[in-house]
Structures are given as C-alpha cells and as structure tokens.
N, CA, C and O atoms as a Maestro MAE file, in Angstrom:
{
 s_m_m2io_version
 :::
 2.0.0
}

f_m_ct {
 s_m_title
 :::
 protein
 m_atom[292] {
  # First column is atom index #
  i_m_mmod_type
  r_m_x_coord
  r_m_y_coord
  r_m_z_coord
  i_m_residue_number
  s_m_chain_name
  s_m_pdb_residue_name
  s_m_pdb_atom_name
  i_m_atomic_number
  :::
  1 25 12.137 -4.077 13.448 1 A "UNK " " N  " 7
  2 3 11.611 -3.028 12.706 1 A "UNK " " CA " 6
  3 2 11.902 -1.712 13.465 1 A "UNK " " C  " 6
  4 15 11.390 -1.588 14.578 1 A "UNK " " O  " 8
  5 25 12.671 -0.719 12.974 2 A "UNK " " N  " 7
  6 3 12.587 0.513 13.587 2 A "UNK " " CA " 6
  7 2 11.596 1.421 13.369 2 A "UNK " " C  " 6
  8 15 11.017 1.408 12.283 2 A "UNK " " O  " 8
  9 25 11.252 2.331 14.343 3 A "UNK " " N  " 7
  10 3 10.129 3.254 14.206 3 A "UNK " " CA " 6
  11 2 10.590 4.570 14.367 3 A "UNK " " C  " 6
  12 15 11.627 4.749 15.005 3 A "UNK " " O  " 8
  13 25 9.870 5.681 13.803 4 A "UNK " " N  " 7
  14 3 10.064 6.952 13.786 4 A "UNK " " CA " 6
  15 2 8.938 7.666 14.615 4 A "UNK " " C  " 6
  16 15 7.783 7.526 14.213 4 A "UNK " " O  " 8
  17 25 9.156 8.365 15.658 5 A "UNK " " N  " 7
  18 3 8.109 9.029 16.477 5 A "UNK " " CA " 6
  19 2 7.450 9.958 15.497 5 A "UNK " " C  " 6
  20 15 8.120 10.608 14.695 5 A "UNK " " O  " 8
  21 25 6.164 10.021 15.558 6 A "UNK " " N  " 7
  22 3 5.337 10.781 14.671 6 A "UNK " " CA " 6
  23 2 4.142 11.357 15.579 6 A "UNK " " C  " 6
  24 15 3.575 10.655 16.415 6 A "UNK " " O  " 8
  25 25 3.823 12.654 15.346 7 A "UNK " " N  " 7
  26 3 2.686 13.279 16.219 7 A "UNK " " CA " 6
  27 2 1.684 13.548 15.249 7 A "UNK " " C  " 6
  28 15 1.973 14.008 14.144 7 A "UNK " " O  " 8
  29 25 0.436 13.267 15.627 8 A "UNK " " N  " 7
  30 3 -0.772 13.691 14.824 8 A "UNK " " CA " 6
  31 2 -1.887 14.119 15.660 8 A "UNK " " C  " 6
  32 15 -1.956 13.824 16.853 8 A "UNK " " O  " 8
  33 25 -2.714 14.776 15.075 9 A "UNK " " N  " 7
  34 3 -4.160 15.278 15.866 9 A "UNK " " CA " 6
  35 2 -5.076 14.288 15.476 9 A "UNK " " C  " 6
  36 15 -5.113 13.831 14.334 9 A "UNK " " O  " 8
  37 25 -5.922 13.894 16.522 10 A "UNK " " N  " 7
  38 3 -7.021 13.050 16.254 10 A "UNK " " CA " 6
  39 2 -8.347 13.883 16.871 10 A "UNK " " C  " 6
  40 15 -8.178 14.790 17.686 10 A "UNK " " O  " 8
  41 25 -9.423 13.564 16.494 11 A "UNK " " N  " 7
  42 3 -10.602 13.969 17.068 11 A "UNK " " CA " 6
  43 2 -10.864 13.242 18.384 11 A "UNK " " C  " 6
  44 15 -10.202 12.232 18.623 11 A "UNK " " O  " 8
  45 25 -11.785 13.679 19.265 12 A "UNK " " N  " 7
  46 3 -12.050 13.098 20.574 12 A "UNK " " CA " 6
  47 2 -12.644 11.768 20.088 12 A "UNK " " C  " 6
  48 15 -12.245 10.729 20.615 12 A "UNK " " O  " 8
  49 25 -13.467 11.735 19.226 13 A "UNK " " N  " 7
  50 3 -14.189 10.534 18.789 13 A "UNK " " CA " 6
  51 2 -13.073 9.430 18.369 13 A "UNK " " C  " 6
  52 15 -12.981 8.343 18.939 13 A "UNK " " O  " 8
  53 25 -12.248 9.839 17.315 14 A "UNK " " N  " 7
  54 3 -11.253 8.997 16.834 14 A "UNK " " CA " 6
  55 2 -10.416 8.428 18.002 14 A "UNK " " C  " 6
  56 15 -10.201 7.222 18.118 14 A "UNK " " O  " 8
  57 25 -10.015 9.244 18.751 15 A "UNK " " N  " 7
  58 3 -9.183 8.682 20.032 15 A "UNK " " CA " 6
  59 2 -9.907 7.754 20.872 15 A "UNK " " C  " 6
  60 15 -9.414 6.694 21.258 15 A "UNK " " O  " 8
  61 25 -11.121 8.162 21.168 16 A "UNK " " N  " 7
  62 3 -11.889 6.945 21.960 16 A "UNK " " CA " 6
  63 2 -12.114 5.712 21.221 16 A "UNK " " C  " 6
  64 15 -12.109 4.643 21.832 16 A "UNK " " O  " 8
  65 25 -12.301 5.755 20.026 17 A "UNK " " N  " 7
  66 3 -12.441 4.593 19.251 17 A "UNK " " CA " 6
  67 2 -11.249 3.800 19.169 17 A "UNK " " C  " 6
  68 15 -11.337 2.582 19.324 17 A "UNK " " O  " 8
  69 25 -10.112 4.364 18.938 18 A "UNK " " N  " 7
  70 3 -8.804 3.726 18.843 18 A "UNK " " CA " 6
  71 2 -8.488 3.137 20.192 18 A "UNK " " C  " 6
  72 15 -8.026 2.003 20.318 18 A "UNK " " O  " 8
  73 25 -8.768 3.993 21.251 19 A "UNK " " N  " 7
  74 3 -8.355 3.353 22.626 19 A "UNK " " CA " 6
  75 2 -9.313 2.116 22.930 19 A "UNK " " C  " 6
  76 15 -8.848 1.175 23.571 19 A "UNK " " O  " 8
  77 25 -10.721 2.083 22.464 20 A "UNK " " N  " 7
  78 3 -11.492 1.083 22.747 20 A "UNK " " CA " 6
  79 2 -11.035 -0.142 21.880 20 A "UNK " " C  " 6
  80 15 -11.186 -1.275 22.338 20 A "UNK " " O  " 8
  81 25 -10.520 0.038 20.732 21 A "UNK " " N  " 7
  82 3 -10.061 -0.928 19.858 21 A "UNK " " CA " 6
  83 2 -8.796 -1.649 20.445 21 A "UNK " " C  " 6
  84 15 -8.615 -2.867 20.411 21 A "UNK " " O  " 8
  85 25 -7.954 -0.727 20.983 22 A "UNK " " N  " 7
  86 3 -6.742 -1.221 21.449 22 A "UNK " " CA " 6
  87 2 -7.008 -2.000 22.780 22 A "UNK " " C  " 6
  88 15 -6.434 -3.060 23.028 22 A "UNK " " O  " 8
  89 25 -7.783 -1.497 23.500 23 A "UNK " " N  " 7
  90 3 -8.159 -2.327 24.689 23 A "UNK " " CA " 6
  91 2 -8.755 -3.523 24.527 23 A "UNK " " C  " 6
  92 15 -8.409 -4.434 25.279 23 A "UNK " " O  " 8
  93 25 -9.805 -3.770 23.478 24 A "UNK " " N  " 7
  94 3 -10.301 -4.911 23.215 24 A "UNK " " CA " 6
  95 2 -9.304 -5.962 22.477 24 A "UNK " " C  " 6
  96 15 -9.557 -7.165 22.540 24 A "UNK " " O  " 8
  97 25 -8.267 -5.525 21.838 25 A "UNK " " N  " 7
  98 3 -7.252 -6.486 21.231 25 A "UNK " " CA " 6
  99 2 -6.127 -6.586 21.874 25 A "UNK " " C  " 6
  100 15 -5.221 -7.307 21.454 25 A "UNK " " O  " 8
  101 25 -6.026 -5.842 23.032 26 A "UNK " " N  " 7
  102 3 -4.836 -5.967 23.981 26 A "UNK " " CA " 6
  103 2 -3.478 -5.449 23.351 26 A "UNK " " C  " 6
  104 15 -2.392 -5.967 23.611 26 A "UNK " " O  " 8
  105 25 -3.646 -4.408 22.523 27 A "UNK " " N  " 7
  106 3 -2.510 -3.942 22.011 27 A "UNK " " CA " 6
  107 2 -2.510 -2.284 22.281 27 A "UNK " " C  " 6
  108 15 -3.463 -1.694 22.791 27 A "UNK " " O  " 8
  109 25 -1.346 -1.687 21.875 28 A "UNK " " N  " 7
  110 3 -1.232 -0.236 22.268 28 A "UNK " " CA " 6
  111 2 -2.048 0.437 21.090 28 A "UNK " " C  " 6
  112 15 -2.465 -0.151 20.092 28 A "UNK " " O  " 8
  113 25 -2.199 1.785 21.391 29 A "UNK " " N  " 7
  114 3 -2.903 2.733 20.463 29 A "UNK " " CA " 6
  115 2 -1.921 2.885 19.203 29 A "UNK " " C  " 6
  116 15 -2.356 2.926 18.052 29 A "UNK " " O  " 8
  117 25 -0.651 2.960 19.499 30 A "UNK " " N  " 7
  118 3 0.263 3.114 18.347 30 A "UNK " " CA " 6
  119 2 0.213 1.940 17.346 30 A "UNK " " C  " 6
  120 15 0.464 2.090 16.150 30 A "UNK " " O  " 8
  121 25 -0.156 0.666 17.957 31 A "UNK " " N  " 7
  122 3 -0.250 -0.527 17.119 31 A "UNK " " CA " 6
  123 2 -1.333 -0.513 16.148 31 A "UNK " " C  " 6
  124 15 -1.251 -0.991 15.016 31 A "UNK " " O  " 8
  125 25 -2.389 0.080 16.667 32 A "UNK " " N  " 7
  126 3 -3.825 0.082 16.225 32 A "UNK " " CA " 6
  127 2 -3.650 1.048 14.988 32 A "UNK " " C  " 6
  128 15 -4.085 0.771 13.870 32 A "UNK " " O  " 8
  129 25 -2.940 2.259 15.311 33 A "UNK " " N  " 7
  130 3 -2.699 3.262 14.110 33 A "UNK " " CA " 6
  131 2 -1.744 2.763 13.139 33 A "UNK " " C  " 6
  132 15 -1.962 2.979 11.947 33 A "UNK " " O  " 8
  133 25 -0.707 2.118 13.504 34 A "UNK " " N  " 7
  134 3 0.151 1.375 12.443 34 A "UNK " " CA " 6
  135 2 -0.513 0.480 11.544 34 A "UNK " " C  " 6
  136 15 -0.267 0.486 10.338 34 A "UNK " " O  " 8
  137 25 -1.392 -0.334 12.106 35 A "UNK " " N  " 7
  138 3 -2.111 -1.429 11.404 35 A "UNK " " CA " 6
  139 2 -3.069 -0.557 10.363 35 A "UNK " " C  " 6
  140 15 -3.130 -0.831 9.165 35 A "UNK " " O  " 8
  141 25 -3.738 0.426 10.923 36 A "UNK " " N  " 7
  142 3 -4.689 1.063 10.112 36 A "UNK " " CA " 6
  143 2 -3.835 1.855 8.796 36 A "UNK " " C  " 6
  144 15 -4.341 1.902 7.675 36 A "UNK " " O  " 8
  145 25 -2.743 2.344 9.041 37 A "UNK " " N  " 7
  146 3 -1.905 3.003 8.111 37 A "UNK " " CA " 6
  147 2 -1.489 1.823 7.112 37 A "UNK " " C  " 6
  148 15 -1.723 1.994 5.916 37 A "UNK " " O  " 8
  149 25 -0.953 0.769 7.490 38 A "UNK " " N  " 7
  150 3 -0.500 -0.417 6.733 38 A "UNK " " CA " 6
  151 2 -1.828 -0.797 5.778 38 A "UNK " " C  " 6
  152 15 -1.702 -0.975 4.566 38 A "UNK " " O  " 8
  153 25 -2.882 -0.879 6.345 39 A "UNK " " N  " 7
  154 3 -4.035 -1.263 5.563 39 A "UNK " " CA " 6
  155 2 -4.432 -0.327 4.547 39 A "UNK " " C  " 6
  156 15 -4.792 -0.712 3.434 39 A "UNK " " O  " 8
  157 25 -4.377 1.071 4.930 40 A "UNK " " N  " 7
  158 3 -4.705 2.168 3.922 40 A "UNK " " CA " 6
  159 2 -3.539 2.013 2.818 40 A "UNK " " C  " 6
  160 15 -3.880 1.859 1.645 40 A "UNK " " O  " 8
  161 25 -2.316 2.045 3.123 41 A "UNK " " N  " 7
  162 3 -1.335 1.962 2.035 41 A "UNK " " CA " 6
  163 2 -1.422 0.785 1.161 41 A "UNK " " C  " 6
  164 15 -1.110 0.863 -0.028 41 A "UNK " " O  " 8
  165 25 -1.866 -0.387 1.746 42 A "UNK " " N  " 7
  166 3 -2.015 -1.584 0.883 42 A "UNK " " CA " 6
  167 2 -3.284 -1.492 -0.046 42 A "UNK " " C  " 6
  168 15 -3.329 -2.117 -1.105 42 A "UNK " " O  " 8
  169 25 -4.250 -0.738 0.364 43 A "UNK " " N  " 7
  170 3 -5.365 -0.508 -0.459 43 A "UNK " " CA " 6
  171 2 -4.899 0.456 -1.586 43 A "UNK " " C  " 6
  172 15 -5.169 0.178 -2.754 43 A "UNK " " O  " 8
  173 25 -4.259 1.493 -1.293 44 A "UNK " " N  " 7
  174 3 -3.968 2.612 -2.185 44 A "UNK " " CA " 6
  175 2 -2.742 2.121 -3.245 44 A "UNK " " C  " 6
  176 15 -2.587 2.664 -4.340 44 A "UNK " " O  " 8
  177 25 -2.005 1.156 -2.817 45 A "UNK " " N  " 7
  178 3 -0.718 0.594 -3.606 45 A "UNK " " CA " 6
  179 2 -0.868 -0.865 -3.727 45 A "UNK " " C  " 6
  180 15 -0.065 -1.567 -3.112 45 A "UNK " " O  " 8
  181 25 -1.688 -1.355 -4.360 46 A "UNK " " N  " 7
  182 3 -2.077 -2.806 -4.292 46 A "UNK " " CA " 6
  183 2 -0.792 -3.332 -5.205 46 A "UNK " " C  " 6
  184 15 -0.139 -2.622 -5.969 46 A "UNK " " O  " 8
  185 25 -0.597 -4.662 -4.959 47 A "UNK " " N  " 7
  186 3 0.295 -5.545 -5.566 47 A "UNK " " CA " 6
  187 2 0.100 -5.484 -7.186 47 A "UNK " " C  " 6
  188 15 -0.996 -5.873 -7.590 47 A "UNK " " O  " 8
  189 25 0.872 -5.121 -7.979 48 A "UNK " " N  " 7
  190 3 0.542 -5.131 -9.425 48 A "UNK " " CA " 6
  191 2 0.805 -6.534 -10.066 48 A "UNK " " C  " 6
  192 15 0.536 -6.690 -11.257 48 A "UNK " " O  " 8
  193 25 1.323 -7.567 -9.320 49 A "UNK " " N  " 7
  194 3 1.508 -8.884 -9.959 49 A "UNK " " CA " 6
  195 2 0.318 -9.355 -10.525 49 A "UNK " " C  " 6
  196 15 0.341 -9.534 -11.743 49 A "UNK " " O  " 8
  197 25 -0.808 -9.618 -9.865 50 A "UNK " " N  " 7
  198 3 -2.103 -10.173 -10.474 50 A "UNK " " CA " 6
  199 2 -2.316 -9.381 -11.734 50 A "UNK " " C  " 6
  200 15 -2.387 -10.034 -12.775 50 A "UNK " " O  " 8
  201 25 -2.426 -8.095 -11.799 51 A "UNK " " N  " 7
  202 3 -2.791 -7.342 -13.065 51 A "UNK " " CA " 6
  203 2 -1.761 -7.625 -14.189 51 A "UNK " " C  " 6
  204 15 -2.199 -7.762 -15.331 51 A "UNK " " O  " 8
  205 25 -0.509 -7.719 -13.974 52 A "UNK " " N  " 7
  206 3 0.347 -8.045 -15.004 52 A "UNK " " CA " 6
  207 2 0.302 -9.428 -15.395 52 A "UNK " " C  " 6
  208 15 0.487 -9.748 -16.569 52 A "UNK " " O  " 8
  209 25 0.077 -10.241 -14.523 53 A "UNK " " N  " 7
  210 3 -0.129 -11.780 -14.848 53 A "UNK " " CA " 6
  211 2 -1.522 -11.882 -15.854 53 A "UNK " " C  " 6
  212 15 -1.567 -12.663 -16.804 53 A "UNK " " O  " 8
  213 25 -2.445 -11.127 -15.553 54 A "UNK " " N  " 7
  214 3 -3.745 -11.178 -16.317 54 A "UNK " " CA " 6
  215 2 -3.577 -10.764 -17.642 54 A "UNK " " C  " 6
  216 15 -4.311 -11.186 -18.536 54 A "UNK " " O  " 8
  217 25 -2.581 -9.894 -17.857 55 A "UNK " " N  " 7
  218 3 -2.441 -9.283 -19.220 55 A "UNK " " CA " 6
  219 2 -1.169 -9.933 -19.946 55 A "UNK " " C  " 6
  220 15 -0.822 -9.544 -21.061 55 A "UNK " " O  " 8
  221 25 -0.546 -10.865 -19.305 56 A "UNK " " N  " 7
  222 3 0.479 -11.492 -20.168 56 A "UNK " " CA " 6
  223 2 0.005 -12.280 -21.319 56 A "UNK " " C  " 6
  224 15 -0.930 -13.079 -21.270 56 A "UNK " " O  " 8
  225 25 0.705 -12.004 -22.344 57 A "UNK " " N  " 7
  226 3 0.303 -12.659 -23.604 57 A "UNK " " CA " 6
  227 2 -1.047 -11.968 -24.242 57 A "UNK " " C  " 6
  228 15 -1.600 -12.470 -25.221 57 A "UNK " " O  " 8
  229 25 -1.464 -10.934 -23.692 58 A "UNK " " N  " 7
  230 3 -2.607 -10.259 -24.405 58 A "UNK " " CA " 6
  231 2 -2.506 -9.828 -25.813 58 A "UNK " " C  " 6
  232 15 -3.474 -9.696 -26.562 58 A "UNK " " O  " 8
  233 25 -1.085 -9.586 -26.171 59 A "UNK " " N  " 7
  234 3 -1.090 -9.343 -27.705 59 A "UNK " " CA " 6
  235 2 -0.012 -10.214 -28.188 59 A "UNK " " C  " 6
  236 15 1.150 -9.820 -28.291 59 A "UNK " " O  " 8
  237 25 -0.427 -11.480 -28.504 60 A "UNK " " N  " 7
  238 3 0.591 -12.469 -29.093 60 A "UNK " " CA " 6
  239 2 1.316 -12.184 -30.257 60 A "UNK " " C  " 6
  240 15 2.471 -12.565 -30.449 60 A "UNK " " O  " 8
  241 25 0.594 -11.464 -31.095 61 A "UNK " " N  " 7
  242 3 1.149 -11.161 -32.559 61 A "UNK " " CA " 6
  243 2 1.956 -9.699 -32.394 61 A "UNK " " C  " 6
  244 15 2.411 -9.149 -33.397 61 A "UNK " " O  " 8
  245 25 2.083 -9.183 -31.228 62 A "UNK " " N  " 7
  246 3 3.029 -7.915 -31.187 62 A "UNK " " CA " 6
  247 2 4.379 -8.256 -31.502 62 A "UNK " " C  " 6
  248 15 4.847 -9.353 -31.194 62 A "UNK " " O  " 8
  249 25 5.091 -7.294 -32.154 63 A "UNK " " N  " 7
  250 3 6.449 -7.392 -32.412 63 A "UNK " " CA " 6
  251 2 7.098 -6.225 -31.974 63 A "UNK " " C  " 6
  252 15 6.486 -5.164 -31.849 63 A "UNK " " O  " 8
  253 25 8.443 -6.365 -31.702 64 A "UNK " " N  " 7
  254 3 9.301 -5.207 -31.176 64 A "UNK " " CA " 6
  255 2 10.080 -4.789 -32.444 64 A "UNK " " C  " 6
  256 15 10.395 -5.627 -33.290 64 A "UNK " " O  " 8
  257 25 10.332 -3.706 -32.540 65 A "UNK " " N  " 7
  258 3 11.278 -3.065 -33.543 65 A "UNK " " CA " 6
  259 2 12.711 -3.425 -33.331 65 A "UNK " " C  " 6
  260 15 13.252 -3.369 -32.226 65 A "UNK " " O  " 8
  261 25 13.282 -3.782 -34.386 66 A "UNK " " N  " 7
  262 3 14.860 -4.107 -34.169 66 A "UNK " " CA " 6
  263 2 15.572 -2.741 -33.575 66 A "UNK " " C  " 6
  264 15 15.114 -1.618 -33.785 66 A "UNK " " O  " 8
  265 25 16.606 -2.973 -32.902 67 A "UNK " " N  " 7
  266 3 17.546 -1.995 -32.312 67 A "UNK " " CA " 6
  267 2 17.820 -0.978 -33.394 67 A "UNK " " C  " 6
  268 15 17.912 0.200 -33.047 67 A "UNK " " O  " 8
  269 25 17.952 -1.281 -34.595 68 A "UNK " " N  " 7
  270 3 18.281 -0.333 -35.627 68 A "UNK " " CA " 6
  271 2 17.325 0.621 -35.987 68 A "UNK " " C  " 6
  272 15 17.664 1.615 -36.629 68 A "UNK " " O  " 8
  273 25 16.080 0.416 -35.621 69 A "UNK " " N  " 7
  274 3 14.928 1.201 -35.766 69 A "UNK " " CA " 6
  275 2 14.681 2.162 -34.782 69 A "UNK " " C  " 6
  276 15 13.889 3.082 -34.986 69 A "UNK " " O  " 8
  277 25 15.339 2.018 -33.653 70 A "UNK " " N  " 7
  278 3 15.351 2.958 -32.474 70 A "UNK " " CA " 6
  279 2 15.919 4.366 -32.818 70 A "UNK " " C  " 6
  280 15 16.933 4.525 -33.498 70 A "UNK " " O  " 8
  281 25 15.174 5.373 -32.288 71 A "UNK " " N  " 7
  282 3 15.879 6.647 -32.463 71 A "UNK " " CA " 6
  283 2 16.759 6.975 -31.419 71 A "UNK " " C  " 6
  284 15 16.420 6.978 -30.236 71 A "UNK " " O  " 8
  285 25 18.052 7.294 -31.895 72 A "UNK " " N  " 7
  286 3 19.118 7.721 -30.953 72 A "UNK " " CA " 6
  287 2 19.210 9.171 -30.802 72 A "UNK " " C  " 6
  288 15 19.393 9.911 -31.769 72 A "UNK " " O  " 8
  289 25 19.078 9.607 -29.539 73 A "UNK " " N  " 7
  290 3 19.137 11.034 -29.457 73 A "UNK " " CA " 6
  291 2 20.465 11.326 -28.766 73 A "UNK " " C  " 6
  292 15 20.806 12.488 -28.548 73 A "UNK " " O  " 8
  :::
 }
 m_bond[291] {
  # First column is bond index #
  i_m_from
  i_m_to
  i_m_order
  :::
  1 1 2 1
  2 2 3 1
  3 3 4 2
  4 3 5 1
  5 5 6 1
  6 6 7 1
  7 7 8 2
  8 7 9 1
  9 9 10 1
  10 10 11 1
  11 11 12 2
  12 11 13 1
  13 13 14 1
  14 14 15 1
  15 15 16 2
  16 15 17 1
  17 17 18 1
  18 18 19 1
  19 19 20 2
  20 19 21 1
  21 21 22 1
  22 22 23 1
  23 23 24 2
  24 23 25 1
  25 25 26 1
  26 26 27 1
  27 27 28 2
  28 27 29 1
  29 29 30 1
  30 30 31 1
  31 31 32 2
  32 31 33 1
  33 33 34 1
  34 34 35 1
  35 35 36 2
  36 35 37 1
  37 37 38 1
  38 38 39 1
  39 39 40 2
  40 39 41 1
  41 41 42 1
  42 42 43 1
  43 43 44 2
  44 43 45 1
  45 45 46 1
  46 46 47 1
  47 47 48 2
  48 47 49 1
  49 49 50 1
  50 50 51 1
  51 51 52 2
  52 51 53 1
  53 53 54 1
  54 54 55 1
  55 55 56 2
  56 55 57 1
  57 57 58 1
  58 58 59 1
  59 59 60 2
  60 59 61 1
  61 61 62 1
  62 62 63 1
  63 63 64 2
  64 63 65 1
  65 65 66 1
  66 66 67 1
  67 67 68 2
  68 67 69 1
  69 69 70 1
  70 70 71 1
  71 71 72 2
  72 71 73 1
  73 73 74 1
  74 74 75 1
  75 75 76 2
  76 75 77 1
  77 77 78 1
  78 78 79 1
  79 79 80 2
  80 79 81 1
  81 81 82 1
  82 82 83 1
  83 83 84 2
  84 83 85 1
  85 85 86 1
  86 86 87 1
  87 87 88 2
  88 87 89 1
  89 89 90 1
  90 90 91 1
  91 91 92 2
  92 91 93 1
  93 93 94 1
  94 94 95 1
  95 95 96 2
  96 95 97 1
  97 97 98 1
  98 98 99 1
  99 99 100 2
  100 99 101 1
  101 101 102 1
  102 102 103 1
  103 103 104 2
  104 103 105 1
  105 105 106 1
  106 106 107 1
  107 107 108 2
  108 107 109 1
  109 109 110 1
  110 110 111 1
  111 111 112 2
  112 111 113 1
  113 113 114 1
  114 114 115 1
  115 115 116 2
  116 115 117 1
  117 117 118 1
  118 118 119 1
  119 119 120 2
  120 119 121 1
  121 121 122 1
  122 122 123 1
  123 123 124 2
  124 123 125 1
  125 125 126 1
  126 126 127 1
  127 127 128 2
  128 127 129 1
  129 129 130 1
  130 130 131 1
  131 131 132 2
  132 131 133 1
  133 133 134 1
  134 134 135 1
  135 135 136 2
  136 135 137 1
  137 137 138 1
  138 138 139 1
  139 139 140 2
  140 139 141 1
  141 141 142 1
  142 142 143 1
  143 143 144 2
  144 143 145 1
  145 145 146 1
  146 146 147 1
  147 147 148 2
  148 147 149 1
  149 149 150 1
  150 150 151 1
  151 151 152 2
  152 151 153 1
  153 153 154 1
  154 154 155 1
  155 155 156 2
  156 155 157 1
  157 157 158 1
  158 158 159 1
  159 159 160 2
  160 159 161 1
  161 161 162 1
  162 162 163 1
  163 163 164 2
  164 163 165 1
  165 165 166 1
  166 166 167 1
  167 167 168 2
  168 167 169 1
  169 169 170 1
  170 170 171 1
  171 171 172 2
  172 171 173 1
  173 173 174 1
  174 174 175 1
  175 175 176 2
  176 175 177 1
  177 177 178 1
  178 178 179 1
  179 179 180 2
  180 179 181 1
  181 181 182 1
  182 182 183 1
  183 183 184 2
  184 183 185 1
  185 185 186 1
  186 186 187 1
  187 187 188 2
  188 187 189 1
  189 189 190 1
  190 190 191 1
  191 191 192 2
  192 191 193 1
  193 193 194 1
  194 194 195 1
  195 195 196 2
  196 195 197 1
  197 197 198 1
  198 198 199 1
  199 199 200 2
  200 199 201 1
  201 201 202 1
  202 202 203 1
  203 203 204 2
  204 203 205 1
  205 205 206 1
  206 206 207 1
  207 207 208 2
  208 207 209 1
  209 209 210 1
  210 210 211 1
  211 211 212 2
  212 211 213 1
  213 213 214 1
  214 214 215 1
  215 215 216 2
  216 215 217 1
  217 217 218 1
  218 218 219 1
  219 219 220 2
  220 219 221 1
  221 221 222 1
  222 222 223 1
  223 223 224 2
  224 223 225 1
  225 225 226 1
  226 226 227 1
  227 227 228 2
  228 227 229 1
  229 229 230 1
  230 230 231 1
  231 231 232 2
  232 231 233 1
  233 233 234 1
  234 234 235 1
  235 235 236 2
  236 235 237 1
  237 237 238 1
  238 238 239 1
  239 239 240 2
  240 239 241 1
  241 241 242 1
  242 242 243 1
  243 243 244 2
  244 243 245 1
  245 245 246 1
  246 246 247 1
  247 247 248 2
  248 247 249 1
  249 249 250 1
  250 250 251 1
  251 251 252 2
  252 251 253 1
  253 253 254 1
  254 254 255 1
  255 255 256 2
  256 255 257 1
  257 257 258 1
  258 258 259 1
  259 259 260 2
  260 259 261 1
  261 261 262 1
  262 262 263 1
  263 263 264 2
  264 263 265 1
  265 265 266 1
  266 266 267 1
  267 267 268 2
  268 267 269 1
  269 269 270 1
  270 270 271 1
  271 271 272 2
  272 271 273 1
  273 273 274 1
  274 274 275 1
  275 275 276 2
  276 275 277 1
  277 277 278 1
  278 278 279 1
  279 279 280 2
  280 279 281 1
  281 281 282 1
  282 282 283 1
  283 283 284 2
  284 283 285 1
  285 285 286 1
  286 286 287 1
  287 287 288 2
  288 287 289 1
  289 289 290 1
  290 290 291 1
  291 291 292 2
  :::
 }
}
C-alpha cells in the first residue's frame, strides 16, 4: 500500500493520547492515525449491501414501463 505524506495539526492532548496509544499497542503514531481515519470513513460511508438486501423485493407488484414509453430527449 503506497502512502502520501500528510501534515496536520493536533492539540497537545491529542498528540499525548495518540502517543500513549501507539506505545501501548507497539505501533507508530502514523498507524494510530491511519486506523482512526479508516474507522471514521467506514462509519461515514457504510457498506450499502445490507440495506439494499433488506429492501429487495419490497415492491413485488411494481412494474417497469416498456422502452417505448420512455421519453427520449
């Protein structure tokens, strides 16, 4: 996996907490930040598959118009 160097500003408290977590887990500060970003992105962009599966067949009587009825622009 390639990485892109990125700079960001952290508060003293954030930096201390990240350093403590990194030390406790035996990983780098960068790894802690990457994991946090991945977790945040996963939460904000959840997998749509379960929601799509839950709605599959929700309107079994629905019909689609024939192509002849489509408006062509």
